[in-house]
N, CA, C, O and CB atoms as a CASP TS submission, in Angstrom:
PFRMAT TS
TARGET T0000
AUTHOR 0000-0000-0000
METHOD Language model
MODEL 1
PARENT N/A
ATOM      1  N   MET     1       2.973 -60.142   7.675  1.00  0.00           N
ATOM      2  CA  MET     1       2.353 -59.889   8.648  1.00  0.00           C
ATOM      3  C   MET     1       0.920 -59.990   9.372  1.00  0.00           C
ATOM      4  O   MET     1       0.251 -60.673   8.597  1.00  0.00           O
ATOM      5  CB  MET     1       2.610 -59.139   8.562  1.00  0.00           C
ATOM      6  N   ASN     2       0.352 -59.746  10.156  1.00  0.00           N
ATOM      7  CA  ASN     2      -1.178 -59.831  10.314  1.00  0.00           C
ATOM      8  C   ASN     2      -1.117 -58.090  10.413  1.00  0.00           C
ATOM      9  O   ASN     2      -0.256 -57.548  11.106  1.00  0.00           O
ATOM     10  CB  ASN     2      -1.915 -60.915  11.901  1.00  0.00           C
ATOM     11  N   THR     3      -2.210 -57.239   9.577  1.00  0.00           N
ATOM     12  CA  THR     3      -2.458 -56.114  10.348  1.00  0.00           C
ATOM     13  C   THR     3      -2.722 -55.701  11.502  1.00  0.00           C
ATOM     14  O   THR     3      -2.391 -54.531  11.696  1.00  0.00           O
ATOM     15  CB  THR     3      -3.028 -55.746  10.048  1.00  0.00           C
ATOM     16  N   ALA     4      -3.413 -56.466  12.725  1.00  0.00           N
ATOM     17  CA  ALA     4      -2.950 -56.332  14.191  1.00  0.00           C
ATOM     18  C   ALA     4      -2.274 -56.193  14.833  1.00  0.00           C
ATOM     19  O   ALA     4      -2.074 -55.266  15.617  1.00  0.00           O
ATOM     20  CB  ALA     4      -2.984 -56.735  14.693  1.00  0.00           C
ATOM     21  N   ILE     5      -1.435 -57.675  14.517  1.00  0.00           N
ATOM     22  CA  ILE     5      -0.112 -57.572  15.049  1.00  0.00           C
ATOM     23  C   ILE     5       1.290 -56.200  14.947  1.00  0.00           C
ATOM     24  O   ILE     5       2.328 -55.755  15.438  1.00  0.00           O
ATOM     25  CB  ILE     5       0.313 -58.768  14.432  1.00  0.00           C
ATOM     26  N   LYS     6       0.236 -56.074  13.876  1.00  0.00           N
ATOM     27  CA  LYS     6       1.690 -54.861  13.405  1.00  0.00           C
ATOM     28  C   LYS     6       1.159 -53.722  14.000  1.00  0.00           C
ATOM     29  O   LYS     6       1.969 -52.813  14.185  1.00  0.00           O
ATOM     30  CB  LYS     6       2.072 -54.429  11.476  1.00  0.00           C
ATOM     31  N   LYS     7       0.095 -53.547  14.321  1.00  0.00           N
ATOM     32  CA  LYS     7      -0.303 -52.517  15.203  1.00  0.00           C
ATOM     33  C   LYS     7      -0.369 -52.108  16.356  1.00  0.00           C
ATOM     34  O   LYS     7      -0.199 -50.940  16.704  1.00  0.00           O
ATOM     35  CB  LYS     7      -0.975 -52.388  15.137  1.00  0.00           C
ATOM     36  N   ARG     8      -0.709 -53.355  17.293  1.00  0.00           N
ATOM     37  CA  ARG     8       0.080 -54.089  18.471  1.00  0.00           C
ATOM     38  C   ARG     8       1.909 -53.620  18.366  1.00  0.00           C
ATOM     39  O   ARG     8       2.368 -52.603  18.885  1.00  0.00           O
ATOM     40  CB  ARG     8      -0.185 -56.063  18.199  1.00  0.00           C
ATOM     41  N   ILE     9       2.582 -54.465  17.712  1.00  0.00           N
ATOM     42  CA  ILE     9       3.759 -53.853  18.059  1.00  0.00           C
ATOM     43  C   ILE     9       4.556 -52.630  17.854  1.00  0.00           C
ATOM     44  O   ILE     9       5.724 -52.463  18.205  1.00  0.00           O
ATOM     45  CB  ILE     9       4.319 -54.468  17.812  1.00  0.00           C
ATOM     46  N   ARG    10       3.541 -51.528  17.050  1.00  0.00           N
ATOM     47  CA  ARG    10       3.487 -50.627  17.020  1.00  0.00           C
ATOM     48  C   ARG    10       3.469 -49.456  18.418  1.00  0.00           C
ATOM     49  O   ARG    10       4.267 -48.544  18.634  1.00  0.00           O
ATOM     50  CB  ARG    10       2.711 -50.793  16.274  1.00  0.00           C
ATOM     51  N   LYS    11       2.424 -49.818  19.115  1.00  0.00           N
ATOM     52  CA  LYS    11       1.398 -49.534  19.924  1.00  0.00           C
ATOM     53  C   LYS    11       2.399 -49.713  21.189  1.00  0.00           C
ATOM     54  O   LYS    11       2.391 -48.845  22.062  1.00  0.00           O
ATOM     55  CB  LYS    11      -0.019 -50.505  19.758  1.00  0.00           C
ATOM     56  N   THR    12       3.178 -50.724  21.283  1.00  0.00           N
ATOM     57  CA  THR    12       3.910 -51.564  22.546  1.00  0.00           C
ATOM     58  C   THR    12       4.935 -50.683  22.865  1.00  0.00           C
ATOM     59  O   THR    12       5.361 -50.051  21.898  1.00  0.00           O
ATOM     60  CB  THR    12       4.577 -53.136  22.212  1.00  0.00           C
ATOM     61  N   LYS    13       5.795 -50.306  24.633  1.00  0.00           N
ATOM     62  CA  LYS    13       6.745 -50.292  24.588  1.00  0.00           C
ATOM     63  C   LYS    13       8.220 -51.305  25.003  1.00  0.00           C
ATOM     64  O   LYS    13       9.449 -51.231  25.036  1.00  0.00           O
ATOM     65  CB  LYS    13       6.509 -49.468  24.910  1.00  0.00           C
ATOM     66  N   ASP    14       7.386 -52.001  25.202  1.00  0.00           N
ATOM     67  CA  ASP    14       7.970 -53.172  25.834  1.00  0.00           C
ATOM     68  C   ASP    14       8.792 -54.514  24.789  1.00  0.00           C
ATOM     69  O   ASP    14       8.268 -55.440  24.170  1.00  0.00           O
ATOM     70  CB  ASP    14       6.650 -53.769  26.653  1.00  0.00           C
ATOM     71  N   THR    15      10.534 -54.049  24.964  1.00  0.00           N
ATOM     72  CA  THR    15      10.753 -54.666  24.188  1.00  0.00           C
ATOM     73  C   THR    15      10.890 -56.234  23.332  1.00  0.00           C
ATOM     74  O   THR    15      11.247 -56.628  22.222  1.00  0.00           O
ATOM     75  CB  THR    15      11.206 -54.216  24.361  1.00  0.00           C
ATOM     76  N   ASN    16      10.346 -56.832  24.664  1.00  0.00           N
ATOM     77  CA  ASN    16      10.523 -58.248  25.010  1.00  0.00           C
ATOM     78  C   ASN    16       8.999 -59.147  24.059  1.00  0.00           C
ATOM     79  O   ASN    16       8.967 -60.172  23.377  1.00  0.00           O
ATOM     80  CB  ASN    16      10.482 -58.358  27.071  1.00  0.00           C
ATOM     81  N   VAL    17       7.733 -57.970  24.537  1.00  0.00           N
ATOM     82  CA  VAL    17       6.532 -57.791  24.370  1.00  0.00           C
ATOM     83  C   VAL    17       6.148 -58.082  22.204  1.00  0.00           C
ATOM     84  O   VAL    17       5.449 -58.818  21.507  1.00  0.00           O
ATOM     85  CB  VAL    17       6.310 -56.054  25.202  1.00  0.00           C
ATOM     86  N   ARG    18       7.487 -56.571  21.946  1.00  0.00           N
ATOM     87  CA  ARG    18       7.786 -56.385  20.326  1.00  0.00           C
ATOM     88  C   ARG    18       8.476 -57.875  19.332  1.00  0.00           C
ATOM     89  O   ARG    18       8.182 -58.359  18.239  1.00  0.00           O
ATOM     90  CB  ARG    18       9.097 -54.996  20.279  1.00  0.00           C
ATOM     91  N   ASP    19       9.534 -58.222  20.432  1.00  0.00           N
ATOM     92  CA  ASP    19      10.358 -59.048  19.917  1.00  0.00           C
ATOM     93  C   ASP    19       8.999 -60.204  19.565  1.00  0.00           C
ATOM     94  O   ASP    19       8.782 -60.360  18.364  1.00  0.00           O
ATOM     95  CB  ASP    19      11.739 -59.470  21.024  1.00  0.00           C
ATOM     96  N   ARG    20       8.199 -60.911  20.436  1.00  0.00           N
ATOM     97  CA  ARG    20       7.318 -61.866  20.997  1.00  0.00           C
ATOM     98  C   ARG    20       6.473 -61.301  19.750  1.00  0.00           C
ATOM     99  O   ARG    20       6.644 -61.803  18.639  1.00  0.00           O
ATOM    100  CB  ARG    20       6.765 -61.797  22.750  1.00  0.00           C
ATOM    101  N   LEU    21       5.690 -60.400  19.918  1.00  0.00           N
ATOM    102  CA  LEU    21       5.052 -60.538  18.631  1.00  0.00           C
ATOM    103  C   LEU    21       4.958 -60.469  17.167  1.00  0.00           C
ATOM    104  O   LEU    21       4.058 -60.547  16.331  1.00  0.00           O
ATOM    105  CB  LEU    21       4.570 -60.178  18.725  1.00  0.00           C
ATOM    106  N   ARG    22       6.572 -60.247  17.177  1.00  0.00           N
ATOM    107  CA  ARG    22       7.685 -59.798  15.647  1.00  0.00           C
ATOM    108  C   ARG    22       7.625 -61.227  15.088  1.00  0.00           C
ATOM    109  O   ARG    22       7.394 -61.482  13.906  1.00  0.00           O
ATOM    110  CB  ARG    22       9.771 -59.187  15.991  1.00  0.00           C
ATOM    111  N   LEU    23       7.930 -62.427  16.359  1.00  0.00           N
ATOM    112  CA  LEU    23       7.624 -64.167  16.167  1.00  0.00           C
ATOM    113  C   LEU    23       7.327 -64.539  15.954  1.00  0.00           C
ATOM    114  O   LEU    23       7.656 -65.512  15.275  1.00  0.00           O
ATOM    115  CB  LEU    23       7.436 -64.950  16.408  1.00  0.00           C
ATOM    116  N   VAL    24       5.726 -63.974  16.505  1.00  0.00           N
ATOM    117  CA  VAL    24       4.693 -64.857  15.980  1.00  0.00           C
ATOM    118  C   VAL    24       3.961 -64.362  14.585  1.00  0.00           C
ATOM    119  O   VAL    24       3.895 -65.115  13.613  1.00  0.00           O
ATOM    120  CB  VAL    24       3.633 -65.011  17.110  1.00  0.00           C
ATOM    121  N   GLY    25       3.699 -63.717  14.581  1.00  0.00           N
ATOM    122  CA  GLY    25       3.585 -62.886  13.027  1.00  0.00           C
ATOM    123  C   GLY    25       4.609 -63.450  11.639  1.00  0.00           C
ATOM    124  O   GLY    25       4.066 -63.736  10.572  1.00  0.00           O
ATOM    125  N   ASP    26       6.249 -63.568  11.836  1.00  0.00           N
ATOM    126  CA  ASP    26       7.431 -64.230  11.527  1.00  0.00           C
ATOM    127  C   ASP    26       6.809 -65.828  10.863  1.00  0.00           C
ATOM    128  O   ASP    26       7.040 -66.115   9.689  1.00  0.00           O
ATOM    129  CB  ASP    26       8.470 -64.312  13.051  1.00  0.00           C
ATOM    130  N   ILE    27       5.810 -67.020  12.018  1.00  0.00           N
ATOM    131  CA  ILE    27       5.633 -67.577  12.370  1.00  0.00           C
ATOM    132  C   ILE    27       4.407 -67.989  11.394  1.00  0.00           C
ATOM    133  O   ILE    27       4.369 -68.897  10.563  1.00  0.00           O
ATOM    134  CB  ILE    27       5.794 -67.318  13.453  1.00  0.00           C
ATOM    135  N   GLN    28       3.223 -66.853  11.822  1.00  0.00           N
ATOM    136  CA  GLN    28       2.330 -67.201  11.097  1.00  0.00           C
ATOM    137  C   GLN    28       2.200 -67.119   9.140  1.00  0.00           C
ATOM    138  O   GLN    28       1.287 -67.244   8.323  1.00  0.00           O
ATOM    139  CB  GLN    28       1.462 -66.479  11.814  1.00  0.00           C
ATOM    140  N   GLU    29       3.677 -66.843   9.090  1.00  0.00           N
ATOM    141  CA  GLU    29       4.065 -66.038   7.537  1.00  0.00           C
ATOM    142  C   GLU    29       5.055 -67.244   7.196  1.00  0.00           C
ATOM    143  O   GLU    29       5.669 -67.310   6.131  1.00  0.00           O
ATOM    144  CB  GLU    29       5.000 -64.109   7.577  1.00  0.00           C
ATOM    145  N   SER    30       5.138 -68.150   8.175  1.00  0.00           N
ATOM    146  CA  SER    30       6.264 -69.018   7.871  1.00  0.00           C
ATOM    147  C   SER    30       6.175 -71.028   8.086  1.00  0.00           C
ATOM    148  O   SER    30       6.623 -72.095   7.666  1.00  0.00           O
ATOM    149  CB  SER    30       7.415 -68.299   8.946  1.00  0.00           C
ATOM    150  N   GLY    31       5.399 -70.503   8.894  1.00  0.00           N
ATOM    151  CA  GLY    31       5.509 -71.949   9.282  1.00  0.00           C
ATOM    152  C   GLY    31       5.860 -72.378  10.604  1.00  0.00           C
ATOM    153  O   GLY    31       5.176 -72.877  11.497  1.00  0.00           O
ATOM    154  N   ASN    32       7.349 -72.007  10.520  1.00  0.00           N
ATOM    155  CA  ASN    32       8.478 -72.399  11.325  1.00  0.00           C
ATOM    156  C   ASN    32       9.062 -71.371  12.126  1.00  0.00           C
ATOM    157  O   ASN    32       9.090 -70.169  11.858  1.00  0.00           O
ATOM    158  CB  ASN    32       9.468 -72.925  10.539  1.00  0.00           C
ATOM    159  N   ILE    33       9.763 -72.241  13.649  1.00  0.00           N
ATOM    160  CA  ILE    33       9.506 -71.054  14.584  1.00  0.00           C
ATOM    161  C   ILE    33      10.442 -71.175  14.257  1.00  0.00           C
ATOM    162  O   ILE    33      10.930 -70.048  14.162  1.00  0.00           O
ATOM    163  CB  ILE    33       9.013 -70.775  15.921  1.00  0.00           C
ATOM    164  N   THR    34      11.715 -72.517  13.739  1.00  0.00           N
ATOM    165  CA  THR    34      13.337 -71.969  13.640  1.00  0.00           C
ATOM    166  C   THR    34      13.629 -70.283  12.929  1.00  0.00           C
ATOM    167  O   THR    34      14.097 -69.174  13.186  1.00  0.00           O
ATOM    168  CB  THR    34      14.230 -73.224  12.468  1.00  0.00           C
ATOM    169  N   GLN    35      12.824 -71.259  11.667  1.00  0.00           N
ATOM    170  CA  GLN    35      13.442 -69.369  11.176  1.00  0.00           C
ATOM    171  C   GLN    35      12.616 -68.615  11.416  1.00  0.00           C
ATOM    172  O   GLN    35      12.729 -67.409  11.194  1.00  0.00           O
ATOM    173  CB  GLN    35      13.759 -68.853   9.586  1.00  0.00           C
ATOM    174  N   ALA    36      11.825 -69.043  11.813  1.00  0.00           N
ATOM    175  CA  ALA    36      11.371 -67.009  12.347  1.00  0.00           C
ATOM    176  C   ALA    36      11.894 -66.550  13.556  1.00  0.00           C
ATOM    177  O   ALA    36      11.660 -65.346  13.666  1.00  0.00           O
ATOM    178  CB  ALA    36       9.541 -66.585  12.739  1.00  0.00           C
ATOM    179  N   ALA    37      12.561 -67.046  14.597  1.00  0.00           N
ATOM    180  CA  ALA    37      13.266 -67.274  16.107  1.00  0.00           C
ATOM    181  C   ALA    37      14.686 -66.627  14.428  1.00  0.00           C
ATOM    182  O   ALA    37      14.847 -65.440  14.143  1.00  0.00           O
ATOM    183  CB  ALA    37      13.246 -69.693  17.417  1.00  0.00           C
ATOM    184  N   LYS    38      15.375 -67.743  13.736  1.00  0.00           N
ATOM    185  CA  LYS    38      16.639 -67.333  13.257  1.00  0.00           C
ATOM    186  C   LYS    38      16.486 -65.431  12.033  1.00  0.00           C
ATOM    187  O   LYS    38      17.273 -64.714  11.415  1.00  0.00           O
ATOM    188  CB  LYS    38      17.201 -69.072  12.211  1.00  0.00           C
ATOM    189  N   LYS    39      15.286 -65.452  12.269  1.00  0.00           N
ATOM    190  CA  LYS    39      14.690 -64.066  11.653  1.00  0.00           C
ATOM    191  C   LYS    39      15.304 -62.786  12.672  1.00  0.00           C
ATOM    192  O   LYS    39      16.220 -61.979  12.513  1.00  0.00           O
ATOM    193  CB  LYS    39      12.736 -64.105  11.692  1.00  0.00           C
ATOM    194  N   LEU    40      14.610 -62.956  13.462  1.00  0.00           N
ATOM    195  CA  LEU    40      15.264 -62.223  14.896  1.00  0.00           C
ATOM    196  C   LEU    40      16.063 -62.432  15.445  1.00  0.00           C
ATOM    197  O   LEU    40      16.231 -61.816  16.497  1.00  0.00           O
ATOM    198  CB  LEU    40      14.794 -62.151  15.835  1.00  0.00           C
ATOM    199  N   SER    41      17.248 -63.702  14.898  1.00  0.00           N
ATOM    200  CA  SER    41      18.499 -63.621  15.595  1.00  0.00           C
ATOM    201  C   SER    41      17.582 -64.089  17.140  1.00  0.00           C
ATOM    202  O   SER    41      16.906 -63.223  17.696  1.00  0.00           O
ATOM    203  CB  SER    41      19.443 -61.822  15.453  1.00  0.00           C
ATOM    204  N   MET    42      17.642 -65.196  17.587  1.00  0.00           N
ATOM    205  CA  MET    42      17.100 -65.708  18.524  1.00  0.00           C
ATOM    206  C   MET    42      17.241 -67.315  18.727  1.00  0.00           C
ATOM    207  O   MET    42      16.299 -67.869  18.160  1.00  0.00           O
ATOM    208  CB  MET    42      15.899 -65.272  18.398  1.00  0.00           C
ATOM    209  N   SER    43      17.533 -67.622  18.936  1.00  0.00           N
ATOM    210  CA  SER    43      17.403 -68.657  18.940  1.00  0.00           C
ATOM    211  C   SER    43      15.965 -69.965  18.765  1.00  0.00           C
ATOM    212  O   SER    43      14.885 -69.583  18.314  1.00  0.00           O
ATOM    213  CB  SER    43      18.000 -68.523  19.805  1.00  0.00           C
ATOM    214  N   GLN    44      16.066 -70.695  18.970  1.00  0.00           N
ATOM    215  CA  GLN    44      14.958 -71.978  17.997  1.00  0.00           C
ATOM    216  C   GLN    44      14.581 -72.382  19.804  1.00  0.00           C
ATOM    217  O   GLN    44      13.526 -73.012  19.878  1.00  0.00           O
ATOM    218  CB  GLN    44      16.113 -73.869  16.489  1.00  0.00           C
ATOM    219  N   PRO    45      15.222 -72.136  21.131  1.00  0.00           N
ATOM    220  CA  PRO    45      14.573 -72.992  22.171  1.00  0.00           C
ATOM    221  C   PRO    45      13.909 -71.179  22.770  1.00  0.00           C
ATOM    222  O   PRO    45      13.112 -71.050  23.699  1.00  0.00           O
ATOM    223  CB  PRO    45      15.960 -74.282  23.456  1.00  0.00           C
ATOM    224  N   TRP    46      14.600 -69.791  21.809  1.00  0.00           N
ATOM    225  CA  TRP    46      13.145 -69.147  22.809  1.00  0.00           C
ATOM    226  C   TRP    46      12.655 -69.049  22.053  1.00  0.00           C
ATOM    227  O   TRP    46      11.556 -69.350  22.519  1.00  0.00           O
ATOM    228  CB  TRP    46      12.924 -67.907  23.685  1.00  0.00           C
ATOM    229  N   GLY    47      12.440 -68.796  20.853  1.00  0.00           N
ATOM    230  CA  GLY    47      11.307 -69.064  19.616  1.00  0.00           C
ATOM    231  C   GLY    47      10.185 -69.821  20.572  1.00  0.00           C
ATOM    232  O   GLY    47       9.178 -69.186  20.884  1.00  0.00           O
ATOM    233  N   SER    48      10.444 -71.793  21.242  1.00  0.00           N
ATOM    234  CA  SER    48       9.420 -71.807  21.407  1.00  0.00           C
ATOM    235  C   SER    48       8.866 -72.103  22.801  1.00  0.00           C
ATOM    236  O   SER    48       8.358 -73.139  23.230  1.00  0.00           O
ATOM    237  CB  SER    48       9.120 -72.433  20.575  1.00  0.00           C
ATOM    238  N   LYS    49       9.098 -70.910  23.409  1.00  0.00           N
ATOM    239  CA  LYS    49       8.808 -70.603  25.202  1.00  0.00           C
ATOM    240  C   LYS    49       7.587 -69.951  24.755  1.00  0.00           C
ATOM    241  O   LYS    49       6.818 -69.452  25.575  1.00  0.00           O
ATOM    242  CB  LYS    49      10.065 -69.429  26.354  1.00  0.00           C
TER
END
């Protein structure tokens, strides 16, 4: 995961923003929205949103 994203995750208090940042970081690594959403125990539509 990108260092800037990790830093932003640590700084934010909003859990929704944190989850979205984690999703973006996971998509950067895997290139797959569905896998990244599953990793966070979220649905594919949530990840695509």
